[in-house]
Each structure stands twice: as C-alpha cells, then as structure tokens.
N, C-alpha and C positions, 0 to 999 in steps of 0.2 A: 505441309499438311498440318492442320490444327486438329488435335485429338482430344476428345472428351469421353471418358469411360464412365458408364453407368453400371456398376457391378452389383448394385443392390437396388431394391425398390426405392426410388426417390420421388419426391413430390415436385413436379415441375408445373408452373402455371404461367399462363399468359392472359392478358386482359381479353375477355370475350365481349362481343358486341352487345349492345343494349337488348337486342331481340333474341338473346341466347335461349330464352325459354320457349321460343317458337320452334316447332318442328321444322325440319328442312322441307323445301319443296322438292318434288321428284316428278320426272316424266320420262317416257320412253319415246324413241323414234327409230325409224329404219334409215340407215345410212346407205345410200347408193354410191358406190365407189367404182371407178373404172377398172381397178385391179382385182375386183372380186366379181364372180359370176352371179352372186345373189346378194340381196341386201344384208348388211351387217347390223346386228342388234346393238343399239347404243342407248345410253341413258344419261340423264343430267340431274344433278343434285344442286340446289341453290337456296340462298336466303329467300324466304317467303315473305311477301308483303302482307299476307292475310291467310287465315286457315281456309281449307276446303273441306275434304274429309280425310280422316286418318286411316291409313292402311299399312299392313306389314309388307316390307320389301325383303326379298331373299329368304322367305320362309321355306323350310324343307325338313327332311328327317334328321339332318345332322346339325345344321347351324341355326342359332336363334335369329329371328328377323330383326330388322331395324324399321321403326315406324316413321312415316313421312306423310306430309300432305300432298295429295296427288293433283298436280297441275295448277297450283295457285299462281297469282301474279308474282313477278320478281320484285324484291325489295329495291327501293330507289337507290340510285348511286351507281358508280362504276366499281365492279368487283374484280379482284384477281381471278384468273382462270387456271385450273389445274387439270391436266390430262392424266388419266389413270390407266395403267396396264397391269392386268392380273397375271398370275403365274400359270404354269402348265396345268391344264385340266381344271382351272378355276373359272370364276365368273365375277363380273363386277358387282352384281347385287349382293353377293355374300360378303362383300367388303363394306357394307353399310356403316359399320362402326367407324371406319376411316373417313368415308365420304361425308357422313353426317358431322363428324368431328371437325373436318376442315370447313364445312359450311358454317359451323358455329364460330369459326375464326374469320368469317366474312367472305370465304371463297365460293366460287361456282366450280363444280367438279364435273368433268366430261369423261365418260368411260365407254368402252366398247367390249363386247364379247368377241375375242379374236377367233375367226373361223379356223378350224383345224387344230386349235389348242385350247378350247374351252370345255366346259362341263358337258359330257356326253358326246363330244366331237373333238377328240384329242388324238392326233396321229403323229407318230415320230417324224414322218416325211414332211408333213405340213407345218409342224411346230418348228422345224429348223429354219424356216423362212423368216428371219428377223426383219428383212426389208418389208415384207407384206404386213407384218404386225405394226411396224412403225408407220407405214402408209395408212393403215386403218385409222390411227389417231390423227395424222396430218389431214386426211380427208374429212374426218369428223370435225376437226377445227375449222376447215374451210366452210363446211356446211353451217356450223354454228355462227361464224362471223357474218354469214350471209342471211341469217335468220332474223327478221325484224322483231321477233318476240324476245330475243336474247341479246342481239348484238349491241343495242344501246347501253346495256348494263355490264359490258365487259371492258376491263382495262387492258387494252391490247399491248401495253408496255410491261405487263406483269403476267406472263404466261409460263407456268411451270409444268413439270412432269414428275410423276411418282410411279415407280415400278417395283414389283416384288418378284424375285426369283427369275423365271423366264421373262417376266415383265420388267425386271431390273435390267436385263440385257437389252430389251427393247428400248427402255428409257435411255440407257447409255448410248444406243445408236442414234436416237433423236437428238442427243446432246453432242454428237460428233465423234463418238468412239466407234471404230471399225474392228472387225474380228477376222481372224485368219483360220480358214477351215482346215488347212493342212496341219497347223499347230494343234487344233482341237482333236483331229484324228490321232495325232501322235500322243496327246495326253490320254486319250481313251485306250490306247494300246498299252501304255505303262500303268494306267490306273483305271482299268475297265469297270471297277465297281463304284467309281465316283458318281455322285448323284446326277451330274450333268452328262453322263455317258450311258447309264443303265437303260433308261427309257429309249434312247435313240438306237442303241445296239439291238433292242428288240425289233426294230424296224430295219435293221441292217443298213443304217444310214452312214454314208461317208460324207462328212461335212464339206469336204473340198468339192464335192459334186454339186453343191447348191449355191449358185451365185448370190441368192438372197441372204445367205449367212454372212457374206463378206461385203455386201453393198454399203455404200455411203448413204445413210438414211437421215442425215442431219436435217432438222427443221430450224431455220435461223430465227423463227419467231419465238422460240423457247428461250426464256431468260434465267430460269432457275431449275434445278433438278434435285430430287431426293430419292436415293436408290437403296433398297433394302434387300440384303442377301442375294445379290445378282448372280445369275448363272453365267458361265463361260468367261469369267474374269481372267482365267489362265490362258486364254487364247486371243486376248486383245492384240491388235496391231500396234506396236509401240510407236510407229510413225504417226498415228492418229491422235496420240495423247496430248501432245504439246498444244495443238490447236483446238482441242475439245473445250466445251463450255467450262469456264473457270468458276470456282466457288461452289461446286457440287457438294451435297451432303451424302455420305455413304454410311450405311448403318448395318452392323452385324448383330444378329440375335444369338445370345448364349456365349459362354466361354468354353467350359469343358464340354458342353452340349452343342457346340457350334458345328454347322454343316461345313465340312472342309472345302468342298468345291465352291462354296459361296463366300469363303473367308477372304475379304479384301484388305485385311490388316497385315502387319509386318510379318506375322507367322504364316500367312497364306500367300496369295498372289501379289500382295502389297499394292493393289491398284489404287487405294486411297492415297498412298504416298507418291504415286506416279502421275496423278492428275493435277492440273494447276490449281493451287490454293484450295484444295478440297478439305472438308471437315470430316473427321472420322469419329463415329460414335458406336460404342458397344453397349448393349442392353442385356442384362442378365439378372437373375436366372430366367432363361427362355430357351427355346429352340426354333428351328426354321418354321415349324407348324404353328407356333404361337402367334404368328402374324394372322392366321386365318380367324374366322369368326368364332365367337364363343359358342360352345357346343351344348346341345340339349342333354338332359340327364342320362339317357340311355345310348347316346351317340357312340361312345367308345366301345360299348358292347356290340352294337350293330356292326361297326367297322370290323371288329375282331371276328365276328361270325361270318362276315363276307370275305375275310382275308384281305381287306384293304389296308392301306398305309395308316399308321396310328396318328392321324391328323388331329385328334382330340386329346392326345396325351402330352402333357407338359412336364418338364423336369421338376424334381422336388423343390418346393419353395416358390415356384412360379405361380403367379395369379394372372391369368390371361387378360382379364378385364383391366387390371392395373397396368400391365405392359402395353395394352392398347392405348391407355391414356398417356403413357410416356411417349409412345410412337406419334400420336397426334401432336403433342407438344413439340417434339423434335422435328418432325416433318414440317409443321407450320413455321417453326423458326427458320428452317433451312430454305423454305420458299418465301420467306419475308412477309408472312401473313400477320 
C-alpha cells in the first residue's frame, strides 16, 4: 500500500484541458434494466463541444446547484469514462461539484440514482442489495456504449468507478470485492451504533438474509477505482481481496473526526493495506459529510429544525469547497485522468 496523508489544506493541481472555461455538458435519460421493475434515473456529464443554455443542476433547499449546458454536442476525441455511485439517501445531481470537476479533467461521468437508496426513496431492506446497485451502473454502461450519441467519444480502455459511503461499497463490488453478511451481522451485534448498522437495524435487516449483499458484482470493464469512506469495509470477504482490481485509490475524510465504520486505514479495518497495490489518502480537516455538496446559507438551521443529520456541519478549520478541490485532484489522479 502506498500512503499519502493530507492532514492540512494543501494545494494540489493538475493540468486542465484547454476548454476548462467551458461549462460541462449535462443530460438525463431513463435506464431500462432487467433487474429493475421501473426505469432508473440516470445522468451524464461530459466535455461540451459548444454551449447550449446554462441551467442549474441539483438545486434544492440544502445544497448549492452546479451549472451546466444542457444537451450540447460532445467535445471531439475519446474521453475516459467514470461511473459514479452516490451514498445512502443521496443522489447524483447533488454531486455536481465532483462530476463537473472530473469533466474539467477531460472525463465523461455516468451516474444513476439507485432505486431504494436514493433521496426520498431510501429503505434499509433495499439498500442492503449491493448487487442491484452495482448492476445499475453496469446496465447504464451497457446502454451508454450502445448509444451512438456518446459511444464514439468513450475510451473503452479507460473506464473507472468512484463511490462514496454506500456507493463506496458498491464501487468496491464492481472492482471485485465481495462482502460477508454473517460477518456484518456479527459486527452490528458488537457495535450496534456503528454508522453502517444503525440505519439497517431500523429495518430489522439481517445481512446474511440478502444474497445481493454477498454477490460477486465485478464488472471486468472497469480499469480504475477511487473509493471515498466506503461502508461495510469490516465485512469484506478476505478471499476476494487478492484478485480484486489492483491499484485502487482509497480515501478517508478526517482524522479525529473520521467516521469509524468507514476507516479503511491501519487504525480501522485496514482495507487499504489488504488490497493489491492500493494507494491510501487521508484528507483533513473534514468529516464524512464534507463530501456532500456545499450548503446554502440557512441549510444547517433547516436540518436542525427538522431533526435531520448535520450534513452541512464541518469540523473546525474545514473549508468544504477547498476539500472538494482536493478530492477532485486526488480522484482524478487515482483514475489516471
């Protein structure tokens, strides 16, 4: 394992493409997949060849939007493709800071809103099905590679995946890591207040009862992976690690403020040291929620009034926008952009 610690705000930079001042292109489509009863909401962010009209993406009461050109032509050339998996209760549009940042590095980003674990549709029983989440992205990849509007612009030898939290576990699955439901059930018995137990215990979930939690979801087309604060790292099947995708980048947010259940470092489940040739990066000051979008001025107060998680509250000294810039740089490097 190669380790890089970013324990303070550092300036990391990579050369941006010449069209960096052009807003990203953005479009939506309905994904029809055999494993889902209804269409899955999917979106694509990409380098634009020209402007169309500027519109906010991901606007709402909590998070700031990201602006994009809607439906322009794709910039010439073959671009690396990145699949993106959001966290529990999240959605892809609220991660526009990341998708637009990767587009600025030349990538096309393909994302879905995973049914059963997305905003307004998040169930403990449905969220435990890691196989279905992984299949969402594999099916979206199938669809995109068959789409004549985009397939000529995709470098099929450079397909990466990025995942955060529950999406981190999904991305690990796509990269060949399998999970053990009985181990996760035991972990939740000894540490029932852990972040990757609380939500599922509310639904009386027994992980061992769900074959989709343990399934082999690897997609051999994926060549790189960057994983941020992944859930369920303490229940990985050790027999799957040796043959998992080599050279993954695993990122933890925070040091004293780190989410214990997502700690893949040596003081946690040490997953980063157990995967082949992985790079481990720590970014602080930050916490798990710092990964989410920048928040509107009254968002923290609204969340407190509603009794929701403090997803807009960062630790002292943390600047969410600056951490986002660090994450874009680190993820882009991990994906070879």
